[in-house]
C-alpha positions in Angstrom: -20.2 -17.8 -9.6 -18.1 -16.0 -7.1 -14.6 -14.9 -7.8 -12.3 -14.3 -4.9 -8.5 -13.0 -5.1 -7.7 -14.7 -2.4 -8.3 -17.8 0.1 -9.0 -15.5 2.7 -11.6 -13.7 1.0 -12.9 -17.1 0.0 -13.7 -18.3 3.4 -15.5 -14.6 4.1 -17.5 -15.1 0.9 -18.3 -19.0 2.1 -20.8 -17.3 4.8 -23.0 -15.7 1.9 -22.7 -18.7 -0.5 -21.6 -22.6 -0.7 -17.9 -22.6 -1.0 -18.2 -24.7 -4.1 -19.4 -22.0 -6.0 -16.8 -19.5 -5.2 -13.2 -19.9 -7.1 -10.2 -18.0 -6.7 -8.2 -16.4 -9.2 -4.8 -15.4 -7.8 -3.5 -12.0 -8.8 -0.1 -11.3 -9.9 2.4 -8.2 -11.2 3.8 -7.4 -14.4 7.4 -8.0 -13.4 8.6 -6.6 -16.9 7.2 -3.2 -15.8 7.4 -3.6 -12.0 11.1 -4.4 -11.4 13.9 -2.5 -9.6 16.1 0.1 -11.1 19.0 1.0 -9.6 20.1 3.8 -11.5 17.4 5.6 -9.8 19.0 7.3 -6.8 17.1 6.4 -3.6 15.9 9.3 -1.5 14.6 9.1 2.4 11.0 9.1 0.5 8.1 7.0 2.1 5.1 6.3 -0.4 1.6 5.2 -0.2 -0.2 4.2 -3.4 -4.1 3.8 -4.0 -7.5 5.3 -5.2 -7.4 8.4 -2.6 -11.4 8.5 -2.8 -11.6 5.1 -1.6 -12.5 5.7 2.3 -10.0 2.5 3.4 -7.0 4.7 2.0 -8.1 7.9 3.4 -8.2 6.2 6.7 -4.8 4.7 6.1 -3.3 8.0 5.3 -4.9 10.3 7.9 -3.7 7.4 10.6 -0.1 7.3 9.2 0.2 11.1 9.1 -1.3 11.5 12.6 0.0 8.8 14.3 3.0 7.6 12.5 4.7 10.4 10.4 5.7 12.7 13.4 7.9 9.9 14.9 9.4 9.2 11.2 9.9 13.0 10.4 11.5 13.4 14.0 14.1 10.7 13.6 14.7 11.6 9.9 14.0 15.3 9.2 14.7 15.0 5.5 12.1 12.4 4.7 9.4 12.9 2.5 5.8 11.3 2.7 4.1 11.1 -0.8 0.5 10.1 -1.3 0.2 8.5 -4.8 -3.4 8.0 -6.1 -6.3 9.4 -8.2 -8.9 12.0 -6.7 -7.9 12.6 -3.6 -10.4 13.4 -1.0 -10.3 17.2 0.5 -9.4 15.2 3.8 -6.2 14.0 1.9 -5.2 17.1 0.2 -5.6 18.7 4.0 -2.4 16.5 4.8 -0.1 18.0 2.4 2.8 20.0 4.1 6.4 20.6 3.8 7.1 16.8 4.1 3.9 15.5 3.0 3.0 15.5 -0.9 -0.2 14.6 -2.3 0.2 13.9 -6.3 -3.4 13.1 -7.5 -3.8 10.9 -10.6 0.1 10.0 -12.1 0.4 8.1 -15.5 2.5 5.4 -13.8 2.8 4.5 -10.2 6.1 2.9 -11.5 8.6 6.0 -11.1 7.1 6.7 -7.7 8.0 3.4 -6.5 11.5 3.3 -7.8 12.3 6.7 -6.3 10.7 5.4 -2.8 13.1 4.1 0.0 10.0 2.5 1.8 6.3 1.8 0.7 3.7 1.8 3.4 0.3 0.3 3.5 -1.2 1.6 7.2 -4.8 -0.1 6.5 -6.9 -0.5 9.2 -10.1 -1.9 6.8 -10.6 -3.5 3.6 -10.7 -6.3 1.5 -9.1 -8.2 -1.5 -5.6 -8.5 -2.4 -3.4 -5.8 -2.1 -1.8 -5.3 -5.5 0.2 -2.3 -4.1 2.5 -4.8 -2.1 3.3 -7.2 -4.8 4.2 -4.0 -6.9 6.6 -2.5 -4.2 8.0 -5.8 -3.8 8.5 -6.3 -7.7 10.4 -2.9 -7.6 12.7 -4.1 -4.7 11.3 -1.8 -1.8 11.0 -2.4 1.8 7.4 -2.7 2.7 6.0 -1.8 6.1 2.1 -2.8 6.5 -0.4 -3.4 8.8 -1.8 -6.9 9.1 -4.9 -5.7 7.5 -2.9 -4.2 4.6 -1.5 -7.8 4.0 -4.5 -9.6 4.4 -4.6 -12.5 1.7 -0.9 -12.1 0.7 1.4 -14.9 1.5 3.9 -12.9 3.2 5.7 -13.3 6.7 6.7 -10.9 8.9 10.5 -10.3 9.2 11.3 -12.3 6.2 8.9 -10.6 3.2 7.6 -7.6 4.7 7.3 -5.8 8.0 3.9 -6.3 9.5 2.9 -3.9 12.4 -0.4 -2.6 13.6 1.3 -0.3 16.2 2.8 2.8 15.4 
């Protein structure tokens, strides 16, 4: 039997096996832990959360830093971009600058999410459900993602999230 985390993934997996052998088990977020905290002073902080030794995440932050971040920092010079995630690849570490921070492993992403103004998910490849989007939404953060980054989630552009595949 095969377990998929979204209907979208089930459709993709149906090419490999009979659909009746695939079950969808939806994912969720602990809303006791991932909740807004209005006592945290919001900064012009943009964050990305994910394992930084996974190639789709490496590609995402490299793309964001090269093609999107220069426009953001030109418009909001005091803005900072924080890449939060374990095992940052050398290509990710090379992105560090006066406005870009790479944390490496953190005890919990909750505090980082609460400090952020915006959470970005600029994924261009990948699969599965993007728990990072649900976690960001649960903490009350604005989320900007590519369509690939939000695949499998029941979200709507302009209502729940901002979706864009262009810088």
